[in-house]
N, CA, C and O atoms as a GROMACS GRO file, in nm:
protein
  616
    1MET      N    1   6.355  15.063  14.362
    1MET     CA    2   6.275  15.009  14.471
    1MET      C    3   6.134  15.067  14.461
    1MET      O    4   6.117  15.188  14.449
    2LYS      N    5   6.036  14.982  14.466
    2LYS     CA    6   5.898  15.029  14.463
    2LYS      C    7   5.851  15.058  14.605
    2LYS      O    8   5.863  14.974  14.694
    3ILE      N    9   5.800  15.177  14.625
    3ILE     CA   10   5.750  15.218  14.756
    3ILE      C   11   5.598  15.215  14.752
    3ILE      O   12   5.536  15.274  14.664
    4SER      N   13   5.541  15.147  14.846
    4SER     CA   14   5.396  15.137  14.853
    4SER      C   15   5.336  15.270  14.894
    4SER      O   16   5.385  15.335  14.986
    5THR      N   17   5.230  15.310  14.827
    5THR     CA   18   5.159  15.431  14.867
    5THR      C   19   5.038  15.395  14.952
    5THR      O   20   4.967  15.484  14.999
    6GLU      N   21   5.014  15.266  14.971
    6GLU     CA   22   4.906  15.223  15.058
    6GLU      C   23   4.958  15.216  15.200
    6GLU      O   24   5.058  15.148  15.227
    7ILE      N   25   4.892  15.284  15.288
    7ILE     CA   26   4.936  15.292  15.427
    7ILE      C   27   4.830  15.226  15.512
    7ILE      O   28   4.710  15.237  15.484
    8MET      N   29   4.872  15.158  15.616
    8MET     CA   30   4.783  15.078  15.699
    8MET      C   31   4.696  15.162  15.794
    8MET      O   32   4.625  15.105  15.876
    9LEU      N   33   4.701  15.292  15.784
    9LEU     CA   34   4.628  15.378  15.876
    9LEU      C   35   4.510  15.443  15.808
    9LEU      O   36   4.522  15.494  15.696
   10ASP      N   37   4.398  15.443  15.875
   10ASP     CA   38   4.282  15.515  15.826
   10ASP      C   39   4.285  15.656  15.882
   10ASP      O   40   4.354  15.683  15.980
   11GLY      N   41   4.212  15.744  15.821
   11GLY     CA   42   4.193  15.877  15.878
   11GLY      C   43   4.314  15.967  15.874
   11GLY      O   44   4.336  16.043  15.968
   12HIS      N   45   4.393  15.959  15.768
   12HIS     CA   46   4.505  16.051  15.757
   12HIS      C   47   4.487  16.138  15.633
   12HIS      O   48   4.411  16.105  15.542
   13TYR      N   49   4.559  16.251  15.632
   13TYR     CA   50   4.553  16.343  15.519
   13TYR      C   51   4.638  16.291  15.402
   13TYR      O   52   4.730  16.211  15.421
   14TYR      N   53   4.606  16.338  15.283
   14TYR     CA   54   4.685  16.309  15.164
   14TYR      C   55   4.823  16.372  15.182
   14TYR      O   56   4.834  16.486  15.228
   15LEU      N   57   4.928  16.300  15.145
   15LEU     CA   58   5.066  16.345  15.163
   15LEU      C   59   5.135  16.376  15.032
   15LEU      O   60   5.112  16.309  14.931
   16ASN      N   61   5.219  16.478  15.034
   16ASN     CA   62   5.313  16.504  14.926
   16ASN      C   63   5.451  16.468  14.980
   16ASN      O   64   5.493  16.523  15.082
   17ALA      N   65   5.521  16.377  14.913
   17ALA     CA   66   5.652  16.333  14.960
   17ALA      C   67   5.761  16.381  14.865
   17ALA      O   68   5.740  16.390  14.744
   18SER      N   69   5.879  16.412  14.922
   18SER     CA   70   5.995  16.443  14.839
   18SER      C   71   6.040  16.313  14.771
   18SER      O   72   6.002  16.204  14.813
   19THR      N   73   6.122  16.325  14.669
   19THR     CA   74   6.165  16.208  14.594
   19THR      C   75   6.248  16.112  14.679
   19THR      O   76   6.254  15.992  14.650
   20ASP      N   77   6.314  16.164  14.784
   20ASP     CA   78   6.394  16.076  14.870
   20ASP      C   79   6.320  16.035  14.997
   20ASP      O   80   6.378  15.972  15.086
   21PHE      N   81   6.193  16.070  15.007
   21PHE     CA   82   6.107  16.033  15.120
   21PHE      C   83   6.161  16.079  15.256
   21PHE      O   84   6.142  16.012  15.357
   22THR      N   85   6.228  16.195  15.258
   22THR     CA   86   6.273  16.252  15.385
   22THR      C   87   6.193  16.377  15.422
   22THR      O   88   6.209  16.430  15.532
   23SER      N   89   6.109  16.423  15.332
   23SER     CA   90   6.030  16.542  15.357
   23SER      C   91   5.888  16.518  15.307
   23SER      O   92   5.867  16.469  15.196
   24PHE      N   93   5.790  16.552  15.392
   24PHE     CA   94   5.649  16.531  15.359
   24PHE      C   95   5.572  16.658  15.394
   24PHE      O   96   5.600  16.724  15.493
   25GLU      N   97   5.474  16.690  15.311
   25GLU     CA   98   5.386  16.803  15.341
   25GLU      C   99   5.241  16.758  15.326
   25GLU      O  100   5.209  16.673  15.242
   26PHE      N  101   5.155  16.817  15.408
   26PHE     CA  102   5.011  16.791  15.398
   26PHE      C  103   4.937  16.910  15.458
   26PHE      O  104   4.996  16.992  15.529
   27ASP      N  105   4.809  16.917  15.429
   27ASP     CA  106   4.726  17.027  15.478
   27ASP      C  107   4.633  16.979  15.588
   27ASP      O  108   4.559  16.882  15.571
   28SER      N  109   4.638  17.048  15.700
   28SER     CA  110   4.542  17.030  15.808
   28SER      C  111   4.421  17.116  15.772
   28SER      O  112   4.436  17.234  15.740
   29ILE      N  113   4.302  17.057  15.778
   29ILE     CA  114   4.181  17.129  15.739
   29ILE      C  115   4.085  17.129  15.857
   29ILE      O  116   4.046  17.024  15.908
   30GLY      N  117   4.046  17.249  15.900
   30GLY     CA  118   3.957  17.260  16.015
   30GLY      C  119   3.902  17.401  16.029
   30GLY      O  120   3.908  17.480  15.935
   31PRO      N  121   3.848  17.432  16.147
   31PRO     CA  122   3.784  17.562  16.167
   31PRO      C  123   3.878  17.681  16.154
   31PRO      O  124   3.832  17.793  16.132
   32ARG      N  125   4.009  17.659  16.166
   32ARG     CA  126   4.105  17.770  16.150
   32ARG      C  127   4.157  17.777  16.007
   32ARG      O  128   4.252  17.850  15.978
   33GLY      N  129   4.093  17.699  15.918
   33GLY     CA  130   4.132  17.704  15.777
   33GLY      C  131   4.224  17.590  15.738
   33GLY      O  132   4.226  17.485  15.801
   34ILE      N  133   4.300  17.614  15.633
   34ILE     CA  134   4.396  17.517  15.583
   34ILE      C  135   4.534  17.557  15.633
   34ILE      O  136   4.582  17.668  15.607
   35ILE      N  137   4.598  17.465  15.704
   35ILE     CA  138   4.729  17.491  15.762
   35ILE      C  139   4.827  17.388  15.706
   35ILE      O  140   4.807  17.267  15.724
   36ARG      N  141   4.930  17.434  15.640
   36ARG     CA  142   5.030  17.345  15.582
   36ARG      C  143   5.121  17.290  15.693
   36ARG      O  144   5.175  17.365  15.774
   37LYS      N  145   5.135  17.158  15.694
   37LYS     CA  146   5.219  17.088  15.791
   37LYS      C  147   5.337  17.025  15.718
   37LYS      O  148   5.326  16.988  15.600
   38VAL      N  149   5.448  17.012  15.787
   38VAL     CA  150   5.569  16.953  15.729
   38VAL      C  151   5.628  16.852  15.827
   38VAL      O  152   5.634  16.876  15.947
   39VAL      N  153   5.670  16.738  15.773
   39VAL     CA  154   5.742  16.636  15.849
   39VAL      C  155   5.877  16.617  15.780
   39VAL      O  156   5.883  16.592  15.660
   40LEU      N  157   5.986  16.630  15.858
   40LEU     CA  158   6.120  16.615  15.804
   40LEU      C  159   6.196  16.507  15.878
   40LEU      O  160   6.190  16.499  16.001
   41TYR      N  161   6.266  16.423  15.804
   41TYR     CA  162   6.354  16.322  15.861
   41TYR      C  163   6.497  16.363  15.826
   41TYR      O  164   6.533  16.370  15.709
   42THR      N  165   6.578  16.389  15.929
   42THR     CA  166   6.714  16.435  15.909
   42THR      C  167   6.810  16.336  15.972
   42THR      O  168   6.798  16.302  16.090
   43GLU      N  169   6.906  16.290  15.892
   43GLU     CA  170   7.003  16.194  15.947
   43GLU      C  171   7.093  16.262  16.049
   43GLU      O  172   7.142  16.373  16.027
   44LEU      N  173   7.113  16.194  16.160
   44LEU     CA  174   7.198  16.245  16.268
   44LEU      C  175   7.342  16.204  16.244
   44LEU      O  176   7.373  16.145  16.140
   45HIS      N  177   7.429  16.234  16.338
   45HIS     CA  178   7.570  16.201  16.322
   45HIS      C  179   7.598  16.052  16.336
   45HIS      O  180   7.708  16.006  16.308
   46ILE      N  181   7.498  15.978  16.380
   46ILE     CA  182   7.509  15.832  16.387
   46ILE      C  183   7.442  15.775  16.264
   46ILE      O  184   7.324  15.803  16.240
   47ARG      N  185   7.511  15.697  16.188
   47ARG     CA  186   7.458  15.643  16.063
   47ARG      C  187   7.325  15.569  16.086
   47ARG      O  188   7.312  15.491  16.179
   48SER      N  189   7.230  15.596  16.000
   48SER     CA  190   7.097  15.535  15.999
   48SER      C  191   7.010  15.577  16.117
   48SER      O  192   6.906  15.516  16.140
   49PHE      N  193   7.050  15.681  16.192
   49PHE     CA  194   6.964  15.740  16.295
   49PHE      C  195   6.912  15.872  16.241
   49PHE      O  196   6.990  15.956  16.195
   50PHE      N  197   6.779  15.890  16.247
   50PHE     CA  198   6.716  16.008  16.192
   50PHE      C  199   6.630  16.077  16.297
   50PHE      O  200   6.563  16.012  16.377
   51ASN      N  201   6.633  16.207  16.294
   51ASN     CA  202   6.544  16.287  16.377
   51ASN      C  203   6.416  16.314  16.299
   51ASN      O  204   6.421  16.349  16.181
   52LEU      N  205   6.302  16.298  16.365
   52LEU     CA  206   6.174  16.332  16.305
   52LEU      C  207   6.136  16.472  16.356
   52LEU      O  208   6.120  16.492  16.477
   53ALA      N  209   6.123  16.566  16.265
   53ALA     CA  210   6.080  16.701  16.299
   53ALA      C  211   5.944  16.725  16.235
   53ALA      O  212   5.918  16.678  16.124
   54PHE      N  213   5.859  16.797  16.305
   54PHE     CA  214   5.722  16.818  16.259
   54PHE      C  215   5.677  16.957  16.301
   54PHE      O  216   5.701  17.001  16.413
   55GLY      N  217   5.610  17.027  16.209
   55GLY     CA  218   5.558  17.158  16.245
   55GLY      C  219   5.476  17.222  16.136
   55GLY      O  220   5.450  17.162  16.032
   56ASP      N  221   5.435  17.344  16.163
   56ASP     CA  222   5.357  17.423  16.068
   56ASP      C  223   5.451  17.501  15.977
   56ASP      O  224   5.552  17.554  16.022
   57LYS      N  225   5.416  17.508  15.849
   57LYS     CA  226   5.496  17.583  15.753
   57LYS      C  227   5.434  17.722  15.735
   57LYS      O  228   5.315  17.734  15.705
   58ASP      N  229   5.514  17.824  15.754
   58ASP     CA  230   5.468  17.961  15.733
   58ASP      C  231   5.460  17.985  15.583
   58ASP      O  232   5.559  17.974  15.512
   59VAL      N  233   5.340  18.018  15.535
   59VAL     CA  234   5.319  18.033  15.390
   59VAL      C  235   5.396  18.151  15.332
   59VAL      O  236   5.422  18.153  15.211
   60HIS      N  237   5.432  18.247  15.414
   60HIS     CA  238   5.504  18.366  15.364
   60HIS      C  239   5.655  18.348  15.364
   60HIS      O  240   5.723  18.392  15.272
   61THR      N  241   5.708  18.283  15.467
   61THR     CA  242   5.853  18.270  15.480
   61THR      C  243   5.905  18.132  15.440
   61THR      O  244   6.022  18.117  15.406
   62GLY      N  245   5.817  18.031  15.445
   62GLY     CA  246   5.860  17.895  15.418
   62GLY      C  247   5.924  17.828  15.538
   62GLY      O  248   5.961  17.710  15.532
   63LEU      N  249   5.939  17.903  15.647
   63LEU     CA  250   5.999  17.846  15.768
   63LEU      C  251   5.900  17.754  15.838
   63LEU      O  252   5.779  17.768  15.824
   64ILE      N  253   5.955  17.659  15.915
   64ILE     CA  254   5.873  17.562  15.986
   64ILE      C  255   5.882  17.591  16.136
   64ILE      O  256   5.991  17.607  16.190
   65SER      N  257   5.767  17.596  16.200
   65SER     CA  258   5.762  17.618  16.344
   65SER      C  259   5.708  17.494  16.413
   65SER      O  260   5.600  17.446  16.380
   66ASP      N  261   5.784  17.444  16.511
   66ASP     CA  262   5.735  17.330  16.589
   66ASP      C  263   5.674  17.377  16.721
   66ASP      O  264   5.644  17.296  16.808
   67LEU      N  265   5.656  17.508  16.735
   67LEU     CA  266   5.597  17.563  16.856
   67LEU      C  267   5.456  17.620  16.833
   67LEU      O  268   5.385  17.649  16.929
   68THR      N  269   5.417  17.635  16.708
   68THR     CA  270   5.286  17.688  16.676
   68THR      C  271   5.177  17.593  16.724
   68THR      O  272   5.187  17.472  16.706
   69VAL      N  273   5.073  17.649  16.785
   69VAL     CA  274   4.957  17.570  16.826
   69VAL      C  275   4.844  17.601  16.728
   69VAL      O  276   4.789  17.712  16.728
   70SER      N  277   4.811  17.503  16.644
   70SER     CA  278   4.714  17.526  16.536
   70SER      C  279   4.570  17.527  16.585
   70SER      O  280   4.489  17.607  16.537
   71ASN      N  281   4.537  17.440  16.680
   71ASN     CA  282   4.398  17.428  16.728
   71ASN      C  283   4.299  17.418  16.614
   71ASN      O  284   4.200  17.491  16.610
   72ASN      N  285   4.326  17.326  16.521
   72ASN     CA  286   4.238  17.309  16.405
   72ASN      C  287   4.142  17.191  16.423
   72ASN      O  288   4.079  17.146  16.327
   73ASN      N  289   4.131  17.142  16.546
   73ASN     CA  290   4.038  17.034  16.583
   73ASN      C  291   4.057  16.906  16.501
   73ASN      O  292   3.961  16.835  16.473
   74ASP      N  293   4.181  16.877  16.464
   74ASP     CA  294   4.208  16.756  16.386
   74ASP      C  295   4.336  16.687  16.432
   74ASP      O  296   4.405  16.624  16.351
   75SER      N  297   4.367  16.698  16.562
   75SER     CA  298   4.496  16.647  16.610
   75SER      C  299   4.512  16.497  16.586
   75SER      O  300   4.622  16.452  16.554
   76GLU      N  301   4.405  16.420  16.600
   76GLU     CA  302   4.417  16.275  16.575
   76GLU      C  303   4.450  16.247  16.429
   76GLU      O  304   4.532  16.160  16.399
   77LYS      N  305   4.385  16.319  16.338
   77LYS     CA  306   4.412  16.300  16.196
   77LYS      C  307   4.553  16.347  16.160
   77LYS      O  308   4.621  16.286  16.078
   78VAL      N  309   4.598  16.456  16.222
   78VAL     CA  310   4.734  16.505  16.199
   78VAL      C  311   4.836  16.403  16.249
   78VAL      O  312   4.932  16.372  16.178
   79LEU      N  313   4.815  16.349  16.370
   79LEU     CA  314   4.908  16.248  16.423
   79LEU      C  315   4.907  16.121  16.338
   79LEU      O  316   5.011  16.059  16.318
   80ALA      N  317   4.789  16.082  16.287
   80ALA     CA  318   4.781  15.966  16.198
   80ALA      C  319   4.859  15.992  16.069
   80ALA      O  320   4.919  15.900  16.013
   81THR      N  321   4.858  16.115  16.023
   81THR     CA  322   4.930  16.150  15.901
   81THR      C  323   5.081  16.147  15.926
   81THR      O  324   5.156  16.100  15.841
   82VAL      N  325   5.124  16.197  16.041
   82VAL     CA  326   5.266  16.190  16.076
   82VAL      C  327   5.308  16.043  16.084
   82VAL      O  328   5.415  16.006  16.035
   83ALA      N  329   5.224  15.959  16.144
   83ALA     CA  330   5.253  15.815  16.151
   83ALA      C  331   5.261  15.755  16.010
   83ALA      O  332   5.344  15.668  15.984
   84ALA      N  333   5.176  15.801  15.920
   84ALA     CA  334   5.179  15.752  15.782
   84ALA      C  335   5.313  15.782  15.716
   84ALA      O  336   5.364  15.702  15.638
   85THR      N  337   5.371  15.899  15.748
   85THR     CA  338   5.503  15.931  15.693
   85THR      C  339   5.608  15.834  15.744
   85THR      O  340   5.703  15.800  15.673
   86LEU      N  341   5.592  15.789  15.867
   86LEU     CA  342   5.686  15.693  15.924
   86LEU      C  343   5.683  15.560  15.849
   86LEU      O  344   5.787  15.498  15.826
   87TYR      N  345   5.563  15.518  15.809
   87TYR     CA  346   5.551  15.395  15.728
   87TYR      C  347   5.624  15.412  15.595
   87TYR      O  348   5.701  15.324  15.554
   88LEU      N  349   5.600  15.524  15.528
   88LEU     CA  350   5.665  15.548  15.399
   88LEU      C  351   5.816  15.562  15.414
   88LEU      O  352   5.892  15.503  15.338
   89PHE      N  353   5.858  15.642  15.511
   89PHE     CA  354   6.000  15.664  15.533
   89PHE      C  355   6.074  15.533  15.560
   89PHE      O  356   6.178  15.507  15.501
   90THR      N  357   6.020  15.451  15.649
   90THR     CA  358   6.089  15.327  15.686
   90THR      C  359   6.076  15.219  15.579
   90THR      O  360   6.151  15.121  15.581
   91GLU      N  361   5.984  15.235  15.488
   91GLU     CA  362   5.981  15.142  15.375
   91GLU      C  363   6.096  15.174  15.280
   91GLU      O  364   6.157  15.084  15.222
   92TYR      N  365   6.126  15.302  15.265
   92TYR     CA  366   6.235  15.347  15.180
   92TYR      C  367   6.370  15.330  15.251
   92TYR      O  368   6.471  15.300  15.187
   93TYR      N  369   6.372  15.348  15.384
   93TYR     CA  370   6.492  15.333  15.466
   93TYR      C  371   6.466  15.226  15.573
   93TYR      O  372   6.446  15.260  15.689
   94PRO      N  373   6.465  15.099  15.536
   94PRO     CA  374   6.424  14.993  15.629
   94PRO      C  375   6.516  14.976  15.750
   94PRO      O  376   6.473  14.922  15.851
   95ASN      N  377   6.640  15.020  15.742
   95ASN     CA  378   6.733  15.006  15.854
   95ASN      C  379   6.741  15.132  15.940
   95ASN      O  380   6.824  15.140  16.030
   96ALA      N  381   6.655  15.228  15.914
   96ALA     CA  382   6.659  15.354  15.988
   96ALA      C  383   6.602  15.337  16.128
   96ALA      O  384   6.508  15.262  16.151
   97THR      N  385   6.662  15.409  16.219
   97THR     CA  386   6.608  15.425  16.353
   97THR      C  387   6.569  15.571  16.365
   97THR      O  388   6.649  15.660  16.338
   98VAL      N  389   6.444  15.596  16.405
   98VAL     CA  390   6.391  15.732  16.411
   98VAL      C  391   6.374  15.771  16.556
   98VAL      O  392   6.317  15.697  16.636
   99ILE      N  393   6.423  15.890  16.588
   99ILE     CA  394   6.407  15.944  16.722
   99ILE      C  395   6.317  16.067  16.713
   99ILE      O  396   6.330  16.149  16.622
  100ALA      N  397   6.226  16.078  16.809
  100ALA     CA  398   6.132  16.190  16.808
  100ALA      C  399   6.101  16.232  16.951
  100ALA      O  400   6.098  16.150  17.043
  101SER      N  401   6.077  16.360  16.966
  101SER     CA  402   6.027  16.413  17.093
  101SER      C  403   5.950  16.540  17.060
  101SER      O  404   5.973  16.602  16.956
  102GLY      N  405   5.862  16.577  17.149
  102GLY     CA  406   5.787  16.699  17.129
  102GLY      C  407   5.873  16.821  17.158
  102GLY      O  408   5.970  16.813  17.233
  103SER      N  409   5.836  16.934  17.100
  103SER     CA  410   5.910  17.058  17.125
  103SER      C  411   5.881  17.114  17.264
  103SER      O  412   5.951  17.201  17.314
  104THR      N  413   5.775  17.062  17.326
  104THR     CA  414   5.740  17.098  17.463
  104THR      C  415   5.701  16.971  17.537
  104THR      O  416   5.674  16.868  17.475
  105ASP      N  417   5.697  16.978  17.669
  105ASP     CA  418   5.652  16.863  17.747
  105ASP      C  419   5.510  16.823  17.711
  105ASP      O  420   5.477  16.704  17.705
  106ALA      N  421   5.424  16.923  17.686
  106ALA     CA  422   5.284  16.895  17.652
  106ALA      C  423   5.274  16.820  17.520
  106ALA      O  424   5.192  16.730  17.506
  107ARG      N  425   5.358  16.856  17.424
  107ARG     CA  426   5.355  16.786  17.295
  107ARG      C  427   5.411  16.644  17.308
  107ARG      O  428   5.359  16.551  17.246
  108THR      N  429   5.515  16.627  17.386
  108THR     CA  430   5.568  16.493  17.408
  108THR      C  431   5.461  16.406  17.473
  108THR      O  432   5.446  16.289  17.438
  109ARG      N  433   5.386  16.463  17.567
  109ARG     CA  434   5.277  16.389  17.631
  109ARG      C  435   5.169  16.354  17.528
  109ARG      O  436   5.116  16.243  17.530
  110LEU      N  437   5.137  16.447  17.440
  110LEU     CA  438   5.037  16.421  17.334
  110LEU      C  439   5.084  16.306  17.244
  110LEU      O  440   5.004  16.221  17.207
  111TYR      N  441   5.211  16.305  17.210
  111TYR     CA  442   5.264  16.197  17.126
  111TYR      C  443   5.256  16.064  17.201
  111TYR      O  444   5.221  15.962  17.142
  112ARG      N  445   5.288  16.065  17.331
  112ARG     CA  446   5.280  15.943  17.411
  112ARG      C  447   5.138  15.890  17.414
  112ARG      O  448   5.116  15.769  17.402
  113ILE      N  449   5.041  15.980  17.431
  113ILE     CA  450   4.900  15.938  17.432
  113ILE      C  451   4.862  15.879  17.297
  113ILE      O  452   4.794  15.776  17.291
  114GLY      N  453   4.904  15.942  17.189
  114GLY     CA  454   4.875  15.891  17.055
  114GLY      C  455   4.936  15.753  17.033
  114GLY      O  456   4.871  15.665  16.976
  115ILE      N  457   5.059  15.734  17.078
  115ILE     CA  458   5.123  15.603  17.067
  115ILE      C  459   5.047  15.501  17.152
  115ILE      O  460   5.019  15.390  17.106
  116SER      N  461   5.015  15.539  17.276
  116SER     CA  462   4.944  15.448  17.367
  116SER      C  463   4.811  15.403  17.310
  116SER      O  464   4.774  15.286  17.319
  117ASN      N  465   4.738  15.497  17.251
  117ASN     CA  466   4.606  15.466  17.196
  117ASN      C  467   4.612  15.375  17.074
  117ASN      O  468   4.512  15.312  17.038
  118ASN      N  469   4.728  15.367  17.010
  118ASN     CA  470   4.743  15.286  16.890
  118ASN      C  471   4.854  15.183  16.903
  118ASN      O  472   4.905  15.133  16.802
  119LEU      N  473   4.891  15.150  17.026
  119LEU     CA  474   5.008  15.067  17.050
  119LEU      C  475   4.999  14.929  16.987
  119LEU      O  476   5.098  14.880  16.932
  120VAL      N  477   4.885  14.866  16.993
  120VAL     CA  478   4.870  14.731  16.936
  120VAL      C  479   4.900  14.735  16.786
  120VAL      O  480   4.972  14.650  16.735
  121GLU      N  481   4.843  14.832  16.716
  121GLU     CA  482   4.866  14.844  16.571
  121GLU      C  483   5.011  14.880  16.541
  121GLU      O  484   5.072  14.823  16.450
  122ILE      N  485   5.065  14.974  16.617
  122ILE     CA  486   5.203  15.018  16.595
  122ILE      C  487   5.300  14.901  16.612
  122ILE      O  488   5.392  14.884  16.533
  123GLN      N  489   5.279  14.821  16.717
  123GLN     CA  490   5.372  14.713  16.746
  123GLN      C  491   5.367  14.599  16.645
  123GLN      O  492   5.454  14.511  16.646
  124LYS      N  493   5.268  14.598  16.558
  124LYS     CA  494   5.266  14.499  16.450
  124LYS      C  495   5.380  14.524  16.353
  124LYS      O  496   5.436  14.430  16.295
  125ASP      N  497   5.415  14.652  16.334
  125ASP     CA  498   5.514  14.689  16.233
  125ASP      C  499   5.641  14.751  16.287
  125ASP      O  500   5.743  14.755  16.218
  126PHE      N  501   5.637  14.800  16.412
  126PHE     CA  502   5.750  14.876  16.466
  126PHE      C  503   5.790  14.829  16.605
  126PHE      O  504   5.708  14.780  16.683
  127ILE      N  505   5.919  14.846  16.633
  127ILE     CA  506   5.969  14.836  16.770
  127ILE      C  507   5.972  14.979  16.821
  127ILE      O  508   6.026  15.068  16.755
  128ILE      N  509   5.914  15.003  16.936
  128ILE     CA  510   5.909  15.139  16.990
  128ILE      C  511   5.961  15.140  17.132
  128ILE      O  512   5.926  15.056  17.215
  129MET      N  513   6.046  15.238  17.158
  129MET     CA  514   6.107  15.252  17.290
  129MET      C  515   6.089  15.394  17.339
  129MET      O  516   6.067  15.486  17.260
  130GLY      N  517   6.099  15.412  17.469
  130GLY     CA  518   6.088  15.544  17.529
  130GLY      C  519   6.210  15.572  17.615
  130GLY      O  520   6.267  15.481  17.675
  131LEU      N  521   6.249  15.699  17.620
  131LEU     CA  522   6.361  15.742  17.703
  131LEU      C  523   6.308  15.788  17.837
  131LEU      O  524   6.228  15.882  17.845
  132CYS      N  525   6.353  15.722  17.943
  132CYS     CA  526   6.304  15.750  18.078
  132CYS      C  527   6.421  15.738  18.175
  132CYS      O  528   6.492  15.637  18.175
  133ASN      N  529   6.441  15.840  18.255
  133ASN     CA  530   6.550  15.839  18.356
  133ASN      C  531   6.685  15.808  18.293
  133ASN      O  532   6.767  15.737  18.350
  134GLY      N  533   6.708  15.864  18.175
  134GLY     CA  534   6.838  15.850  18.110
  134GLY      C  535   6.862  15.720  18.037
  134GLY      O  536   6.972  15.698  17.986
  135GLY      N  537   6.762  15.631  18.031
  135GLY     CA  538   6.780  15.504  17.962
  135GLY      C  539   6.661  15.470  17.873
  135GLY      O  540   6.549  15.516  17.897
  136TRP      N  541   6.686  15.389  17.772
  136TRP     CA  542   6.582  15.346  17.680
  136TRP      C  543   6.518  15.219  17.732
  136TRP      O  544   6.586  15.129  17.782
  137GLU      N  545   6.385  15.212  17.720
  137GLU     CA  546   6.311  15.092  17.759
  137GLU      C  547   6.200  15.069  17.658
  137GLU      O  548   6.160  15.160  17.586
  138SER      N  549   6.150  14.946  17.654
  138SER     CA  550   6.035  14.917  17.568
  138SER      C  551   5.920  15.007  17.611
  138SER      O  552   5.896  15.028  17.730
  139PHE      N  553   5.850  15.060  17.513
  139PHE     CA  554   5.741  15.154  17.541
  139PHE      C  555   5.632  15.088  17.625
  139PHE      O  556   5.588  14.978  17.594
  140CYS      N  557   5.590  15.156  17.729
  140CYS     CA  558   5.481  15.112  17.815
  140CYS      C  559   5.380  15.225  17.827
  140CYS      O  560   5.416  15.342  17.841
  141LYS      N  561   5.254  15.189  17.823
  141LYS     CA  562   5.149  15.290  17.843
  141LYS      C  563   5.164  15.349  17.982
  141LYS      O  564   5.213  15.283  18.074
  142ASP      N  565   5.120  15.472  17.997
  142ASP     CA  566   5.118  15.543  18.125
  142ASP      C  567   5.256  15.570  18.184
  142ASP      O  568   5.266  15.605  18.302
  143GLN      N  569   5.360  15.554  18.106
  143GLN     CA  570   5.495  15.588  18.151
  143GLN      C  571   5.535  15.718  18.082
  143GLN      O  572   5.521  15.731  17.960
  144ALA      N  573   5.584  15.814  18.158
  144ALA     CA  574   5.628  15.941  18.099
  144ALA      C  575   5.764  15.921  18.033
  144ALA      O  576   5.855  15.863  18.092
  145TYR      N  577   5.778  15.970  17.910
  145TYR     CA  578   5.903  15.962  17.836
  145TYR      C  579   5.941  16.101  17.786
  145TYR      O  580   5.855  16.187  17.767
  146THR      N  581   6.071  16.121  17.764
  146THR     CA  582   6.117  16.248  17.709
  146THR      C  583   6.141  16.238  17.559
  146THR      O  584   6.141  16.340  17.489
  147SER      N  585   6.162  16.118  17.509
  147SER     CA  586   6.183  16.094  17.366
  147SER      C  587   6.136  15.953  17.331
  147SER      O  588   6.115  15.869  17.418
  148PHE      N  589   6.122  15.931  17.200
  148PHE     CA  590   6.077  15.800  17.151
  148PHE      C  591   6.173  15.755  17.042
  148PHE      O  592   6.224  15.836  16.965
  149LEU      N  593   6.195  15.625  17.037
  149LEU     CA  594   6.280  15.564  16.937
  149LEU      C  595   6.196  15.461  16.864
  149LEU      O  596   6.131  15.378  16.926
  150VAL      N  597   6.198  15.467  16.732
  150VAL     CA  598   6.114  15.378  16.651
  150VAL      C  599   6.199  15.313  16.544
  150VAL      O  600   6.280  15.378  16.479
  151ARG      N  601   6.179  15.183  16.526
  151ARG     CA  602   6.248  15.108  16.422
  151ARG      C  603   6.150  15.010  16.360
  151ARG      O  604   6.074  14.944  16.431
  152ARG      N  605   6.152  15.000  16.229
  152ARG     CA  606   6.064  14.909  16.157
  152ARG      C  607   6.107  14.766  16.184
  152ARG      O  608   6.226  14.734  16.181
  153LYS      N  609   6.011  14.679  16.210
  153LYS     CA  610   6.042  14.537  16.228
  153LYS      C  611   6.085  14.479  16.093
  153LYS      O  612   6.034  14.520  15.989
  154PRO      N  613   6.179  14.381  16.097
  154PRO     CA  614   6.224  14.322  15.970
  154PRO      C  615   6.112  14.243  15.903
  154PRO      O  616   6.132  14.186  15.796
   0.00000   0.00000   0.00000
């Protein structure tokens, strides 16, 4: 299967992908230096459901932290890069459903804002839902969600 390396998003960092497209690394570049970021897609106990994990990679231990606050003044570019991994991942796994949430309420809110700001573009290629009051609903701007569910349109 040929996987396209052209992604429909501008303003993202160059990505290094694993051969199975479940792990991606890139460098955030800003006033705090170069910070290695990692995006991991892990299959859950439900077939074709994957968790999206994202965080900073510790250069000394290799461990990934989803609680580190980088403050590298490039959050929009970082979020665009995470979105770019979703395009690549779902091209390789077209039937995958991806679930994501922030490690904190503030991060979940940041993700919601990023989705809201790009909703028209996102909805061209993806179905996106939010978890609210214990149930899934079609994503709506200005609605607080605890998690997000994303699936590539056929």
